[in-house]
Backbone as a chain_set.jsonl record, in Angstrom:
{"seq": "MDNTAAISYLSDRECFDRLAEQELGRLVTSVGGVLDIFPVNYTLDDDTIVFRTAEGSKLTELSINDEVLFEVDDYTATDAWSVVVRGRAHRLESSDEVRAADDLPLKPWIPTLKYNYVRITPDSVSGRDFRRGDEPDRYGIQQY", "coords": {"N": [[-1.328, -33.927, -1.227], [-2.457, -31.41, 0.933], [-2.88, -28.177, 0.25], [-4.491, -25.993, 1.412], [-3.903, -24.61, 3.773], [-1.861, -22.939, 2.925], [-2.582, -20.306, 1.958], [-3.903, -17.612, 3.639], [-6.58, -15.467, 4.661], [-6.604, -12.043, 5.566], [-8.136, -10.067, 8.084], [-9.703, -6.844, 8.101], [-8.555, -5.342, 10.243], [-6.204, -6.665, 10.787], [-5.018, -6.248, 8.303], [-4.379, -3.482, 8.554], [-2.802, -3.461, 10.77], [-0.542, -4.72, 9.707], [0.156, -2.815, 7.525], [1.098, -0.993, 9.179], [3.381, -1.848, 10.187], [5.292, -1.602, 8.121], [7.051, 0.84, 6.013], [7.329, 1.312, 3.236], [5.643, 1.59, 0.348], [3.61, 0.911, -2.727], [2.163, 3.078, -4.95], [-0.663, 3.064, -7.178], [-1.95, 4.601, -9.959], [-4.224, 5.78, -12.282], [-4.751, 7.187, -15.305], [-6.597, 8.363, -18.087], [-6.623, 5.788, -19.215], [-4.195, 4.879, -18.757], [-1.984, 3.198, -16.689], [0.093, 3.909, -13.585], [2.751, 3.168, -11.605], [4.223, 3.961, -8.376], [6.723, 4.019, -6.183], [6.446, 4.773, -2.672], [7.444, 6.206, 0.419], [5.618, 6.184, 3.589], [3.308, 6.698, 6.175], [1.011, 5.502, 8.579], [-1.992, 7.101, 9.558], [-4.315, 7.085, 11.944], [-6.502, 5.064, 10.211], [-5.686, 5.782, 7.766], [-3.621, 6.58, 4.899], [-0.546, 8.34, 4.685], [1.463, 10.211, 2.479], [4.443, 12.016, 1.387], [5.142, 14.08, -1.344], [6.636, 15.564, -4.244], [5.954, 18.246, -6.491], [4.855, 17.202, -9.591], [4.311, 14.195, -11.864], [3.106, 12.375, -10.303], [1.363, 13.843, -8.326], [-0.012, 15.367, -10.343], [-1.406, 13.262, -11.71], [-3.14, 12.305, -9.602], [-4.76, 14.545, -9.028], [-6.251, 14.543, -11.238], [-7.567, 11.985, -11.407], [-8.72, 10.561, -8.615], [-8.821, 8.021, -7.668], [-7.328, 5.318, -6.287], [-4.789, 2.616, -5.948], [-3.144, 0.999, -3.504], [-0.313, -0.731, -2.44], [1.224, -2.889, -0.245], [3.972, -5.069, 0.891], [5.578, -7.95, 2.347], [8.144, -10.349, 3.234], [9.604, -13.49, 4.417], [11.778, -16.243, 4.709], [10.107, -18.172, 5.377], [7.575, -17.252, 5.292], [4.998, -14.999, 3.78], [3.409, -11.816, 3.112], [0.742, -9.699, 1.645], [-0.916, -6.773, 1.267], [-3.585, -4.891, -0.033], [-4.842, -1.74, -0.735], [-7.806, -0.168, -1.717], [-8.789, 3.081, -2.769], [-9.28, 6.571, -2.164], [-7.408, 9.197, -3.12], [-6.158, 12.359, -1.704], [-4.78, 15.632, -1.865], [-3.402, 17.356, 0.856], [-4.481, 20.49, 2.078], [-5.399, 22.437, 3.627], [-4.152, 24.665, 6.197], [-4.352, 23.636, 8.917], [-4.59, 20.857, 8.412], [-2.079, 20.406, 7.123], [-0.385, 21.181, 9.176], [-0.771, 19.297, 11.126], [-0.04, 16.945, 9.675], [2.608, 17.479, 9.525], [3.414, 16.816, 11.99], [3.505, 14.063, 11.997], [5.358, 10.81, 11.827], [7.042, 11.038, 9.294], [9.351, 11.292, 7.041], [11.193, 12.231, 4.192], [12.706, 9.791, 2.13], [14.762, 10.227, 0.287], [17.236, 12.692, -0.466], [15.384, 15.152, -1.194], [13.222, 17.845, -1.666], [9.949, 17.724, -0.606], [7.009, 19.116, -0.71], [4.269, 18.511, -0.424], [1.521, 16.982, 1.095], [-0.112, 13.974, 0.873], [-3.0, 12.222, 1.415], [-4.617, 9.087, 1.617], [-7.573, 7.733, 1.673], [-9.025, 4.804, 2.622], [-11.409, 2.928, 0.797], [-11.698, 0.266, 0.679], [-9.876, -2.596, 2.042], [-7.762, -5.322, 1.517], [-6.126, -8.484, 2.254], [-3.604, -10.959, 2.319], [-1.975, -13.848, 3.908], [0.85, -15.847, 3.205], [2.032, -19.002, 3.294], [5.262, -20.111, 2.859], [6.877, -22.548, 0.753], [8.01, -25.54, -0.785], [7.056, -26.27, -4.218], [4.298, -28.247, -4.881], [4.318, -31.597, -6.249], [3.839, -31.484, -9.718], [3.412, -33.232, -11.724], [3.026, -35.76, -10.873], [1.066, -38.486, -9.547], [-2.24, -37.298, -8.996], [-4.554, -36.518, -6.277], [-8.159, -37.45, -6.543]], "CA": [[-0.979, -33.016, -0.259], [-3.395, -30.394, 1.194], [-2.29, -26.799, 0.325], [-5.19, -24.966, 1.72], [-3.152, -23.76, 4.554], [-0.799, -22.174, 2.287], [-2.912, -19.128, 1.966], [-5.03, -17.264, 4.519], [-7.1, -14.038, 4.398], [-6.433, -11.137, 6.78], [-9.253, -9.17, 8.481], [-9.32, -5.422, 7.906], [-7.583, -4.885, 11.421], [-4.861, -7.245, 10.465], [-4.37, -5.553, 7.185], [-3.902, -2.144, 9.066], [-1.546, -3.724, 11.44], [0.627, -5.253, 8.661], [0.501, -1.755, 7.046], [1.646, -0.247, 10.316], [4.8, -2.428, 10.351], [6.186, -1.124, 7.083], [7.039, 2.301, 5.475], [7.411, 1.662, 1.901], [4.553, 0.847, -0.512], [3.51, 1.108, -4.084], [0.964, 3.703, -5.352], [-0.887, 2.918, -8.46], [-2.731, 5.579, -10.489], [-4.787, 5.476, -13.632], [-5.332, 8.52, -16.028], [-6.642, 8.209, -19.493], [-6.438, 4.3, -19.496], [-2.693, 4.606, -18.406], [-1.736, 2.989, -15.266], [1.456, 4.252, -13.396], [2.922, 2.763, -10.162], [5.165, 4.871, -7.83], [7.107, 3.725, -4.754], [6.421, 5.867, -1.761], [7.418, 5.91, 1.701], [4.4, 6.455, 4.068], [2.816, 6.332, 7.411], [-0.446, 5.516, 8.971], [-2.503, 8.208, 10.442], [-5.457, 6.269, 12.126], [-6.632, 4.138, 9.277], [-5.467, 6.366, 6.419], [-2.166, 6.524, 4.5], [-0.154, 9.599, 4.267], [2.775, 10.156, 2.134], [4.907, 13.152, 0.961], [5.516, 14.254, -2.624], [6.979, 16.904, -4.852], [5.075, 18.604, -7.654], [5.219, 16.258, -10.698], [3.312, 13.411, -12.402], [2.251, 11.739, -9.184], [0.45, 14.726, -7.933], [-0.969, 15.657, -11.276], [-2.378, 12.433, -11.767], [-4.04, 12.343, -8.339], [-5.66, 15.631, -9.172], [-7.068, 14.213, -12.4], [-8.271, 10.909, -10.971], [-8.261, 10.388, -7.249], [-8.905, 6.642, -7.261], [-5.866, 4.753, -6.382], [-4.467, 1.373, -5.294], [-1.799, 1.196, -2.69], [0.017, -2.124, -2.105], [2.543, -3.236, 0.679], [4.184, -6.606, 1.205], [6.792, -8.424, 3.018], [8.471, -11.862, 3.274], [10.773, -14.035, 5.088], [12.17, -17.559, 4.133], [9.023, -19.031, 5.623], [6.047, -16.765, 4.928], [4.894, -13.801, 3.122], [2.058, -11.29, 3.05], [0.39, -8.715, 0.89], [-2.213, -6.028, 1.402], [-3.902, -3.907, -1.099], [-5.952, -0.781, -0.342], [-8.568, 0.608, -2.822], [-9.277, 4.262, -2.041], [-9.098, 7.965, -2.954], [-6.187, 10.184, -2.679], [-6.317, 14.004, -1.754], [-3.644, 16.589, -1.219], [-3.82, 18.055, 2.206], [-4.456, 21.757, 1.632], [-5.755, 23.425, 4.762], [-3.017, 24.815, 7.241], [-4.507, 22.73, 9.925], [-4.164, 19.56, 7.939], [-0.683, 20.292, 6.875], [0.284, 21.315, 10.398], [-1.051, 17.991, 11.753], [0.745, 16.073, 9.036], [4.076, 17.844, 9.886], [3.816, 16.011, 13.208], [3.546, 12.524, 11.934], [6.649, 10.419, 11.731], [7.247, 11.005, 8.018], [10.452, 12.074, 6.45], [11.404, 11.751, 2.816], [13.885, 8.736, 2.164], [15.769, 10.798, -0.397], [17.349, 14.301, -0.151], [14.674, 16.174, -1.949], [12.132, 18.812, -1.013], [8.611, 17.329, -0.866], [6.173, 20.052, 0.173], [2.906, 18.187, -0.69], [1.162, 15.835, 1.677], [-1.37, 13.313, 0.047], [-3.732, 11.289, 2.18], [-5.273, 8.108, 0.861], [-8.721, 7.21, 2.585], [-9.381, 3.526, 2.036], [-12.653, 2.509, 0.462], [-11.674, -1.193, 1.08], [-8.638, -3.302, 2.233], [-7.634, -6.885, 1.481], [-4.842, -8.888, 2.494], [-3.386, -12.366, 2.62], [-0.819, -14.468, 4.297], [1.261, -17.004, 2.358], [3.076, -20.064, 3.982], [6.139, -20.468, 1.571], [7.319, -23.891, 0.674], [8.218, -26.067, -2.267], [5.848, -26.532, -5.083], [3.839, -29.644, -5.045], [4.721, -32.404, -7.581], [2.842, -31.146, -10.821], [3.388, -34.361, -12.76], [2.736, -37.105, -10.323], [-0.314, -38.954, -9.323], [-3.06, -36.537, -8.202], [-5.747, -37.111, -5.889], [-9.333, -37.005, -7.103]], "C": [[-2.11, -31.851, -0.209], [-2.828, -29.07, 1.323], [-3.23, -25.687, 0.772], [-4.612, -24.082, 2.815], [-2.178, -22.818, 4.182], [-1.176, -20.695, 2.199], [-3.924, -18.779, 2.986], [-5.393, -15.848, 4.338], [-6.986, -13.228, 5.619], [-7.672, -10.475, 6.952], [-8.627, -7.734, 8.121], [-8.35, -5.03, 9.007], [-6.414, -5.468, 11.282], [-4.017, -6.729, 9.294], [-3.763, -4.265, 7.576], [-2.676, -2.386, 9.79], [-0.325, -4.08, 10.591], [1.179, -3.76, 8.085], [1.329, -0.809, 8.005], [3.163, -0.67, 10.486], [5.65, -1.942, 9.206], [6.082, 0.427, 6.899], [7.429, 2.495, 4.173], [6.227, 0.924, 1.169], [4.479, 1.341, -1.806], [2.152, 1.811, -4.418], [0.629, 3.585, -6.798], [-2.026, 3.911, -8.849], [-3.172, 5.222, -11.831], [-5.383, 6.802, -14.185], [-5.429, 8.171, -17.418], [-6.344, 6.887, -19.936], [-4.842, 3.939, -19.242], [-2.509, 4.434, -17.023], [-0.115, 3.317, -14.985], [1.441, 3.52, -11.897], [4.308, 3.425, -9.711], [5.524, 4.204, -6.593], [7.115, 4.911, -3.842], [6.635, 5.531, -0.402], [6.301, 6.651, 2.27], [4.353, 6.179, 5.627], [1.331, 6.254, 7.524], [-0.649, 6.564, 9.733], [-4.033, 7.695, 10.664], [-5.481, 5.338, 11.066], [-6.596, 4.753, 7.958], [-3.956, 6.303, 6.179], [-1.813, 7.794, 4.176], [1.183, 9.442, 3.761], [3.042, 11.686, 1.659], [5.293, 13.126, -0.555], [5.868, 15.56, -3.158], [6.042, 17.099, -6.028], [5.75, 17.627, -8.821], [3.916, 15.362, -11.26], [2.445, 12.676, -11.459], [0.96, 12.641, -8.71], [-0.548, 15.109, -8.925], [-1.937, 14.599, -11.597], [-3.532, 12.155, -10.824], [-5.132, 13.39, -8.5], [-6.683, 15.253, -10.313], [-7.999, 13.017, -12.05], [-7.903, 10.437, -9.485], [-8.453, 8.897, -6.783], [-7.553, 5.919, -7.501], [-5.88, 3.223, -5.702], [-3.342, 1.578, -4.616], [-1.553, -0.183, -2.23], [1.423, -2.191, -1.379], [2.613, -4.698, 0.858], [5.442, -6.776, 2.002], [6.887, -9.713, 2.955], [9.624, -12.004, 3.953], [10.949, -15.361, 4.396], [10.96, -18.418, 4.281], [7.498, -18.641, 5.299], [6.208, -15.43, 4.25], [3.355, -13.13, 3.376], [1.847, -10.175, 2.064], [-0.963, -8.051, 1.23], [-2.262, -4.966, 0.408], [-5.051, -3.085, -0.617], [-6.491, -0.015, -1.615], [-8.874, 1.841, -2.086], [-9.162, 5.416, -2.929], [-8.171, 8.715, -2.141], [-6.547, 11.65, -2.788], [-5.09, 14.557, -1.182], [-4.147, 17.335, -0.064], [-3.348, 19.519, 1.788], [-4.673, 22.761, 2.793], [-4.442, 23.451, 5.696], [-3.216, 24.011, 8.435], [-4.116, 21.26, 9.595], [-2.699, 19.376, 7.672], [0.174, 20.267, 8.222], [0.191, 20.021, 11.222], [-0.186, 16.866, 11.027], [2.252, 16.395, 9.218], [4.454, 17.071, 11.182], [3.905, 14.503, 13.245], [5.077, 12.176, 11.627], [7.039, 10.123, 10.246], [8.243, 11.88, 7.385], [10.846, 11.428, 4.941], [12.699, 10.885, 3.012], [15.202, 9.379, 1.283], [15.945, 12.313, -0.132], [16.814, 15.17, -1.155], [13.592, 16.655, -1.364], [10.878, 18.184, -1.4], [7.746, 18.103, 0.029], [4.579, 19.632, 0.177], [2.741, 16.903, 0.127], [-0.085, 15.26, 1.111], [-1.895, 12.15, 1.227], [-4.647, 10.303, 1.419], [-6.271, 7.553, 1.952], [-9.105, 5.937, 1.91], [-11.045, 3.287, 1.917], [-12.758, 0.797, 0.92], [-10.153, -1.622, 1.163], [-8.871, -4.771, 1.975], [-6.348, -7.334, 1.617], [-4.698, -10.338, 2.629], [-2.011, -12.582, 3.078], [-0.398, -15.676, 3.407], [2.293, -17.69, 3.25], [3.912, -20.348, 2.938], [6.513, -21.891, 1.898], [7.531, -24.313, -0.808], [6.986, -26.41, -2.914], [5.68, -28.099, -4.991], [4.237, -30.263, -6.218], [3.565, -32.124, -8.653], [2.567, -32.269, -11.553], [3.054, -35.829, -12.153], [1.344, -37.563, -10.157], [-1.026, -38.061, -8.454], [-4.222, -37.126, -7.532], [-7.127, -36.677, -6.514], [-10.372, -36.897, -6.168]], "O": [[-2.6, -31.425, -1.255], [-2.303, -28.754, 2.391], [-2.888, -24.521, 0.574], [-4.828, -22.871, 2.774], [-1.701, -21.993, 4.962], [-0.292, -19.849, 2.332], [-4.804, -19.606, 3.223], [-4.56, -15.063, 3.884], [-7.277, -13.75, 6.695], [-8.335, -10.287, 5.932], [-7.439, -7.493, 7.909], [-7.345, -4.396, 8.685], [-5.443, -4.811, 11.659], [-2.789, -6.724, 9.214], [-2.72, -3.907, 7.029], [-1.648, -1.741, 9.585], [0.801, -3.678, 10.884], [2.378, -3.484, 8.135], [2.125, 0.026, 7.576], [4.022, 0.118, 10.881], [6.857, -1.901, 9.446], [5.257, 1.143, 7.467], [7.84, 3.596, 3.808], [5.939, -0.243, 1.431], [5.276, 2.232, -2.101], [1.099, 1.213, -4.197], [1.458, 3.933, -7.639], [-2.989, 4.029, -8.091], [-2.53, 4.404, -12.489], [-6.314, 7.403, -13.648], [-4.441, 7.7, -17.981], [-5.804, 6.773, -21.036], [-4.368, 2.837, -19.516], [-2.795, 5.312, -16.209], [0.773, 3.102, -15.81], [0.443, 3.338, -11.2], [5.306, 3.46, -10.431], [4.589, 3.795, -5.905], [7.705, 5.944, -4.159], [6.025, 4.551, 0.025], [5.91, 7.659, 1.681], [5.222, 5.543, 6.222], [0.544, 6.805, 6.754], [0.205, 7.018, 10.494], [-4.879, 7.83, 9.78], [-4.433, 4.709, 10.918], [-7.35, 4.358, 7.068], [-3.153, 6.028, 7.071], [-2.561, 8.46, 3.461], [2.014, 8.738, 4.336], [2.117, 12.491, 1.543], [5.78, 12.076, -0.975], [5.465, 16.59, -2.617], [5.408, 16.147, -6.484], [6.953, 17.375, -8.897], [2.748, 15.731, -11.134], [1.276, 12.383, -11.707], [-0.203, 12.236, -8.72], [-1.736, 15.213, -8.621], [-3.129, 14.863, -11.754], [-4.664, 11.836, -11.191], [-6.289, 13.153, -8.151], [-7.847, 15.653, -10.267], [-9.176, 13.082, -12.408], [-6.791, 9.956, -9.265], [-8.252, 8.595, -5.606], [-6.873, 5.902, -8.527], [-6.826, 2.77, -5.058], [-2.502, 2.341, -5.092], [-2.456, -0.807, -1.673], [2.473, -1.696, -1.789], [1.639, -5.444, 0.959], [6.216, -5.854, 2.262], [5.889, -10.369, 2.655], [10.482, -11.144, 4.149], [10.199, -15.569, 3.442], [10.735, -19.307, 3.46], [6.538, -19.387, 5.11], [7.28, -14.834, 4.147], [2.366, -13.765, 3.742], [2.884, -9.679, 1.624], [-1.979, -8.713, 1.442], [-1.308, -4.279, 0.044], [-6.076, -3.592, -0.162], [-5.775, 0.624, -2.387], [-9.195, 1.773, -0.899], [-8.989, 5.352, -4.146], [-8.12, 8.852, -0.919], [-7.13, 12.121, -3.764], [-4.476, 14.08, -0.228], [-5.249, 17.883, -0.072], [-2.247, 19.792, 1.312], [-4.086, 23.843, 2.801], [-3.78, 22.437, 5.917], [-2.19, 23.67, 9.022], [-3.443, 20.565, 10.356], [-2.133, 18.321, 7.956], [1.165, 19.557, 8.393], [1.12, 19.743, 11.98], [0.323, 15.963, 11.691], [3.067, 15.492, 9.033], [5.613, 16.733, 11.423], [4.264, 13.824, 14.206], [5.895, 13.02, 11.26], [7.357, 8.965, 9.975], [8.022, 13.077, 7.205], [10.762, 10.225, 4.692], [13.576, 11.15, 3.834], [16.378, 9.106, 1.524], [15.061, 13.048, 0.309], [17.528, 15.85, -1.893], [12.975, 15.962, -0.555], [10.697, 18.089, -2.614], [7.671, 17.903, 1.242], [3.743, 20.351, 0.723], [3.494, 15.936, 0.014], [-1.048, 15.991, 0.881], [-1.131, 11.355, 1.775], [-5.426, 10.774, 0.591], [-5.862, 7.001, 2.973], [-9.479, 5.953, 0.737], [-11.803, 3.46, 2.871], [-13.757, 0.261, 1.401], [-9.3, -1.084, 0.458], [-9.942, -5.346, 2.17], [-5.426, -6.666, 1.148], [-5.666, -10.967, 3.056], [-1.061, -11.844, 2.819], [-1.254, -16.422, 2.931], [3.211, -17.108, 3.828], [3.366, -20.877, 1.97], [6.487, -22.369, 3.032], [7.291, -23.617, -1.795], [5.99, -26.788, -2.298], [6.563, -28.957, -5.012], [4.506, -29.574, -7.202], [2.427, -32.536, -8.425], [1.449, -32.342, -12.065], [2.862, -36.835, -12.835], [0.463, -36.903, -10.709], [-0.646, -37.927, -7.291], [-4.846, -38.066, -8.026], [-7.197, -35.544, -6.989], [-11.485, -36.509, -6.524]]}, "num_chains": 1, "name": "protein.A"}
């Protein structure tokens, strides 16, 4: 059985289109050899990712090391996809940046105050589509 059609690679544009379909992703930070992962709701602003956060470990870690990964995925009974963004995150500080971010369709999911906007500027994006199905027979006769 040929399973090469089970996985296909997404173009950069297809990756951003998939990111635009969702609003929850996972932010991965790294400080002092320790990795952390945080779920964040986000929106796209052109081809950058913007999220809001309160003061705390996420913002502290981004100020120490701005290199991040951001991952978003989705699935149905028949297919799935995953997009990973490698980039740099920075807190929006100028009043013009914050004012523009206030106009984005981005509201906290939980009833907490989040005064800080963070923008991830991608260095690279990669994504894959997956066709879901039953696992092939691992123990039967294999083609050579």
